[in-house]
C-alpha positions, 0 to 999 in steps of 0.5 A, a space after each residue: 149229144 152224138 148221134 149213132 151212125 146208122 148200121 148197114 147190112 148188105 146181102 147179095 143173091 143170085 138173080 133167081 126167083 127161088 133166092 128171093 125168099 132169102 131177101 124176105 127172110 132177112 127183111 123179117 129178121 132185121 125188122 124184127 130186131 128193130 122192134 117193128 110189130 108183126 103186121 109192119 114186119 110182114 108189110 116190109 117182107 112183102 115189099 122187099 119181096 116185090 122189089 126182088 121179084 121185079 129185079 129177077 124179072 126185069 134185068 138184062 139178060 147177057 150183060 157182062 155185069 154181075 148177075 145178082 141182086 143187092 139188097 142193103 138194109 140201113 138201120 136207122 134210129 127210127 127207120 129202116 131203109 131198104 135199097 134193092 139194086 140190079 142191073 136192070 135196064 130201067 123204066 119210067 118210075 113216074 108211069 110205073 106202079 100207079 095202080 091204074 087199071 087197064 084192059 090188058 091181059 099182061 101179068 105183073 105191073 102191080 109190084 111198085 103199087 103194092 110197095 108204095 102202099 105198104 112203105 112210107 116212102 118209095 123212090 126208084 132211080 134208073 140209069 141205063 149204065 149201072 141199073 135200077 135201085 128201088 129205095 123204100 123206107 119204113 118209119 117206126 111209129 112211137 
């Protein structure tokens, strides 16, 4: 029996906060078409929104590279893989998003924690030369 290759949908949005909703809407539409429940669709939407918001906030300013966020959805038979890629300078993914409380008054810092709680898998790859890729996976339960 031949297995069908996963389909991909890729969108590119300018790195602007007001356009993060485009990525969130695309996530909802794709997850809905894949048959995820409403609750899971909302989880995926929130995770994608958090990853895109991080990309808006943390990308280098003045870089000669494209000032955009790439969102790639890979539709597998039993899972949805979402990759959010940007030209961000990167960070230590082992230390970020663990949800540890601290006494600072700094805003943010919970994006990866939220994504980790909502999705089945989370991987962050950082390369100073090419940028950051946040890869999230949500599996469909039977």
